C-alpha positions in Angstrom: 114.3 88.6 90.5 114.1 90.6 93.8 111.3 90.7 96.3 109.6 93.8 94.9 109.3 92.2 91.5 107.2 89.4 93.0 105.3 91.0 95.8 104.5 94.5 94.5 102.5 93.3 91.5 100.4 91.2 94.0 99.8 94.4 96.0 98.9 96.5 92.9 96.5 94.0 91.6 94.8 93.5 95.0 94.4 97.2 95.6 93.0 97.8 92.1 90.5 95.0 92.6 89.6 96.4 96.1 88.8 99.7 94.6 86.1 98.0 92.4 84.3 96.9 95.6 84.0 100.4 97.1 80.4 101.5 97.6 79.8 104.9 95.8 79.3 107.8 98.1 81.0 106.3 101.2 84.8 106.0 101.4 84.8 103.2 104.0 82.0 100.8 102.8 82.9 97.9 100.6 81.0 94.9 99.1 82.3 91.5 100.2 82.7 90.5 96.5 81.5 91.6 93.1 78.1 89.9 93.6 77.5 90.3 97.3 76.3 93.1 99.7 78.3 95.3 102.0 78.3 95.2 105.9 80.5 96.4 108.7 82.4 93.1 108.5 83.4 94.1 104.9 84.6 97.5 106.1 86.9 95.8 108.6 88.3 93.3 106.1 88.9 96.1 103.5 90.8 98.1 106.2 92.9 95.1 107.1 94.0 94.7 103.5 94.8 98.4 103.2 96.7 98.3 106.4 98.7 95.2 105.4 99.9 97.1 102.3 100.6 100.3 104.4 97.9 102.3 102.6 96.3 103.5 105.9 99.5 105.5 106.4 98.3 107.7 103.6 94.9 108.5 105.1 94.3 112.2 105.8 93.1 113.1 109.3 89.6 113.7 108.0 89.4 110.4 106.1 90.7 108.5 109.2 88.1 110.1 111.4 85.4 109.1 108.8 86.5 105.4 109.2 86.5 105.7 113.0 83.1 107.3 113.2 81.6 104.7 110.9 83.0 101.8 112.8 82.1 103.3 116.2 78.5 103.7 115.0 78.0 99.9 115.3 78.9 99.8 119.0 76.0 98.9 121.4 76.0 101.7 124.0 74.4 99.6 126.7 76.6 96.5 126.5 79.7 97.8 124.7 80.0 95.1 122.1 79.8 95.8 118.3 76.9 94.3 116.4 75.8 94.2 112.8 72.7 96.1 111.8 71.2 92.7 110.7 72.3 89.3 112.0 73.0 86.8 109.2 74.5 84.1 111.5 72.2 81.9 113.5 74.6 82.1 116.5 74.2 85.8 117.4 76.8 85.6 120.2 79.4 84.4 117.8 78.4 87.1 115.3 78.6 90.0 117.7 81.7 88.8 119.5 83.5 88.2 116.2 82.6 91.6 115.0 83.7 93.2 118.2 87.2 91.6 117.8 87.4 92.8 114.3 86.3 96.3 115.3 88.8 96.5 118.1 91.6 95.5 115.6 90.3 98.1 113.1 90.2 100.9 115.7 93.7 99.9 116.7 94.9 100.4 113.2 93.3 103.8 113.2 94.8 104.7 116.6 91.4 104.9 118.1 89.4 103.3 120.9 85.7 102.2 121.3 83.3 105.0 122.1 81.7 103.2 125.0 83.1 100.8 127.7 83.1 97.1 127.0 80.5 96.5 129.8 79.6 93.0 128.6 82.9 91.8 130.0 81.4 92.2 133.4 79.6 88.9 132.9 82.9 87.1 133.7 83.2 88.3 137.3 85.7 85.6 138.5 88.3 83.2 137.1 85.7 80.4 137.6 83.3 82.2 135.4 85.9 82.2 132.6 86.4 78.4 133.0 82.6 77.8 133.2 82.1 79.7 129.9 84.8 77.6 128.2 83.3 74.4 129.5 79.8 75.4 128.5 80.9 76.2 124.9 82.7 72.8 124.9 86.1 74.3 124.1 87.7 71.3 125.8 86.0 69.0 123.4 87.1 70.9 120.3 83.5 71.6 119.3 83.2 73.3 115.9 83.6 77.0 116.5 84.6 76.6 120.1 88.2 77.8 119.3 86.7 81.1 118.0 84.7 81.7 121.2 87.7 80.9 123.4 89.7 83.4 121.4 87.1 86.0 121.6 86.9 85.8 125.3 90.6 86.2 126.0 90.9 89.0 123.4 88.3 91.0 125.4 90.1 90.3 128.7 93.5 91.1 127.2 92.3 94.3 125.6 90.9 95.6 128.8 93.9 94.4 130.9 96.3 96.3 128.6 94.1 99.3 128.8 93.6 99.3 132.6 96.3 97.0 134.1 93.6 95.8 136.6 94.9 92.6 138.3 91.5 90.8 138.4 91.6 90.7 134.6 95.0 89.1 134.6 93.7 86.5 137.0 91.0 85.7 134.5 93.4 85.5 131.7 95.5 83.1 133.7 92.4 81.0 134.4 91.9 80.8 130.6 95.4 79.4 130.2 94.9 77.0 133.1 91.8 75.6 131.4 93.6 75.1 128.1 96.8 73.7 129.6 94.7 71.1 131.4 92.5 70.1 128.5 95.1 70.0 125.6 95.1 66.7 123.8 98.2 64.7 122.8 98.5 66.3 119.4 98.5 69.8 121.0 94.9 70.8 120.2 91.6 70.3 121.9 89.1 67.4 121.5 89.3 63.6 121.8 87.8 62.4 118.5 89.9 61.5 115.5 89.4 64.8 113.6 90.6 66.8 116.6 94.1 65.4 115.9 94.4 66.5 112.3 92.7 69.2 110.1 89.9 70.2 112.5 92.1 70.1 115.5 94.6 72.5 113.9 92.0 74.7 112.4 89.9 75.0 115.5 92.9 75.0 117.9 94.7 77.7 116.0 92.5 80.3 117.7 93.8 79.3 121.1 97.4 78.9 120.0 97.3 82.4 118.6 96.7 83.6 122.1 99.6 81.5 123.4 101.9 83.1 120.9 100.6 86.6 121.7 101.2 86.2 125.5 104.5 84.3 124.9 103.2 81.4 127.0 104.9 78.0 126.8 103.3 75.4 124.5 104.3 72.0 125.8 103.4 70.1 122.7 104.6 72.6 120.1 106.7 70.0 118.3 103.7 67.7 117.9 101.6 70.6 116.6 104.3 71.2 114.0 104.3 67.5 113.1 100.6 67.7 112.4 100.9 70.9 110.3 103.7 69.3 108.2 101.8 66.0 107.9 98.6 67.6 106.5 100.5 69.7 103.9 99.5 68.4 100.5 101.6 67.8 97.4 101.0 71.3 96.2 102.0 73.0 99.4 98.6 73.9 101.0 97.1 72.6 104.3 93.4 72.2 103.4 91.6 68.9 103.2 90.2 70.0 99.8 92.1 70.3 96.6 93.1 73.9 95.8 93.3 75.0 99.4 91.2 76.9 101.9 92.4 80.2 103.2 91.5 79.5 106.9 93.1 76.1 107.0 96.1 77.4 105.1 96.7 80.6 107.2 96.1 78.7 110.4 98.9 76.3 109.6 101.2 79.0 108.2 100.8 81.2 111.3 101.6 78.3 113.6 104.7 77.3 111.5 105.9 80.9 111.3 105.9 81.2 115.1 107.4 77.8 115.5 110.2 78.7 113.1 111.2 81.4 115.5 110.9 79.2 118.6 112.3 75.8 117.6 115.9 75.8 116.4 116.0 72.2 115.4 112.9 72.5 113.2 113.8 75.6 111.4 115.0 74.0 108.2 112.0 71.8 107.5 109.6 74.5 108.5 111.2 77.0 106.1 111.0 74.4 103.3 107.3 73.9 104.1 106.6 77.7 104.1 108.4 78.2 100.8 106.3 75.5 99.2 103.1 77.1 100.6 104.1 80.6 99.3 104.0 79.6 95.7 100.9 77.5 96.1 99.0 80.4 97.6 100.0 82.7 94.7 98.0 80.3 92.4 94.8 81.4 94.0 94.9 84.9 92.8 92.3 85.5 90.2 92.6 87.5 87.0 90.6 90.3 88.6 93.4 90.7 91.2 91.5 89.3 94.2 92.0 85.9 95.9 89.4 83.2 96.2 88.8 80.3 98.5 89.9 77.9 95.8 90.2 78.1 92.0 89.6 74.4 91.9 85.9 74.3 91.6 84.9 70.5 91.7 82.7 69.5 88.8 81.5 66.2 90.2 82.4 62.5 90.7 85.1 62.5 88.0 87.1 65.1 90.0 87.0 62.7 93.0 88.6 60.0 90.9 91.1 62.4 89.2 92.2 63.8 92.6 93.2 60.4 94.1 96.9 61.3 94.2 95.9 64.4 96.3 94.0 62.4 98.9 96.7 59.8 99.3 99.7 62.1 99.5 101.7 61.4 102.6 101.8 58.3 104.8 98.8 58.8 107.1 95.6 57.0 106.3 93.6 59.2 108.7 94.7 62.3 106.6 93.7 60.5 103.4 90.3 59.7 104.8 89.6 63.2 106.0 90.6 64.8 102.7 88.3 62.4 100.8 85.4 63.0 103.3 85.7 66.8 103.1 86.1 66.8 99.3 83.0 64.7 98.8 81.0 67.2 101.0 82.3 70.1 98.9 81.6 68.3 95.6 78.0 67.7 96.7 77.5 71.4 97.5 79.6 72.8 94.7 76.8 74.9 93.2 75.8 76.4 96.6 77.0 79.8 97.7 79.4 79.8 100.7 77.7 81.6 103.6 79.6 83.0 106.5 77.1 85.1 108.5 79.0 88.3 107.5 76.8 89.2 104.6 73.3 88.4 103.4 74.5 86.8 100.2 77.1 84.1 99.9 80.0 83.8 97.4 81.1 81.0 95.2 84.2 78.9 95.8 86.3 80.5 93.1 84.9 84.1 93.5 87.3 86.8 94.7 86.3 88.2 98.0 87.6 90.3 100.9 88.1 87.6 103.5 90.0 85.2 101.3 92.1 88.0 99.8 93.1 89.3 103.3 94.0 85.8 104.6 95.9 84.9 101.4 97.9 88.1 101.5 98.4 87.8 105.2 99.8 84.3 104.6 102.2 85.6 101.9 103.3 88.5 104.2 104.1 86.2 107.1 106.1 83.8 105.0 108.0 86.6 103.3 108.9 88.1 106.7 110.0 84.8 108.1 112.1 83.0 105.4 114.4 84.1 102.6 113.2 82.2 99.6 115.7 80.4 97.5 115.1 82.4 94.3 116.3 85.6 95.9 113.1 86.9 97.5 114.1 88.6 100.7 112.4 90.0 103.7 109.9 92.8 103.3 108.1 94.9 105.9 104.4 94.6 106.1 102.0 96.0 108.6 100.6 93.6 111.2 97.9 94.5 113.7 98.7 96.4 116.8 96.2 94.6 119.0 95.7 91.0 119.9 93.7 88.9 117.4 93.8 87.7 113.8 96.4 89.7 111.9 98.8 90.3 114.8 102.2 88.8 114.7 104.6 90.1 117.3 107.2 87.4 116.6 107.7 88.8 113.1 108.3 92.3 114.4 110.8 91.0 116.9 112.4 88.7 114.4 112.6 91.4 111.7 114.3 93.9 114.1 117.1 91.6 115.1 120.4 92.1 113.2 121.0 88.4 112.7 117.3 87.6 112.0 117.3 84.8 114.5 115.6 86.2 117.6 113.7 83.8 119.8 110.6 84.1 121.9 111.2 83.5 125.6 109.3 80.2 125.2 112.3 78.5 123.7 
């Protein structure tokens, strides 16, 4: 079996499924899933999937301009950020900043720029303003969602610095790194409570680590971070505290391991084995309709909690066991409730194919495929990764792929 035999059917099924979500009469509007509504977030996620599979390269000039115009129509002229027509997340700052990051990435894919200046960045006038914002959002404490906000901030500063090369922006970016270097915990993440050293620490801290990888900045505790990622990997190969995986948890760990694979010579073999195991486990979450879901394992109740005992107790760390059980109980209690994200008005079910989970699952597969040669003959295959800083970017893979011996290093090593 060669690589195309395995990967191309995934691509074909995903693209056929994606076509079913397209809103009639508009070529760049998509529903989040078969039973949800469409928003500008959905447009971005659909574009990310199309770009990953190199479909955007086939866009005509007119069709590309249609996407650009639609995305740009959501930019606030006064402040410069992008915002949804309706807010479905109680934290409006998070919602608009997250959408702004997605739209900057989407415009980068389309070789376009925002229509208006990002004037809202002027609120961070000095490096101290950057640190103050991070402290106020409790990024040093690993507060839920704080990793996202820390990432949003530095994405905006980086985007503007790369566009203007103004030194004051670089000073603010350096202040961001100073804050995080100073407050990093012993496991390599942020926060002092127990959960900040395992699943939550990795999932929340991934957003800051993504920036370290982008800027090629030293990560002093990278070996410990890798230790945590390997420690939380379950018996099936995934990195979520719930049985069947969770795209965010899984991709966060995979992205970290992919970068570490290219940076740590002495860890390459065990990281490659972990990524290979994850590759096949992720494939299991592709539904019959061609899309990917959060988890095909939809808990039915208390009996599942008993049946899944071997899952909770896999590995040798009782803290990991406890956090798996705690999270699984929470998901079991809410098993009939739709999952809400703030991206759409309606939520989706755990096992329902949707744009976000499909993008993250396919992105995980692409990063693994472009990092390790799988033992059954699957080789490296080029995929499109984002041109701009943020989720979906992986400069290490581009560097790694272009080296003749496939063993390029980041300057961090």
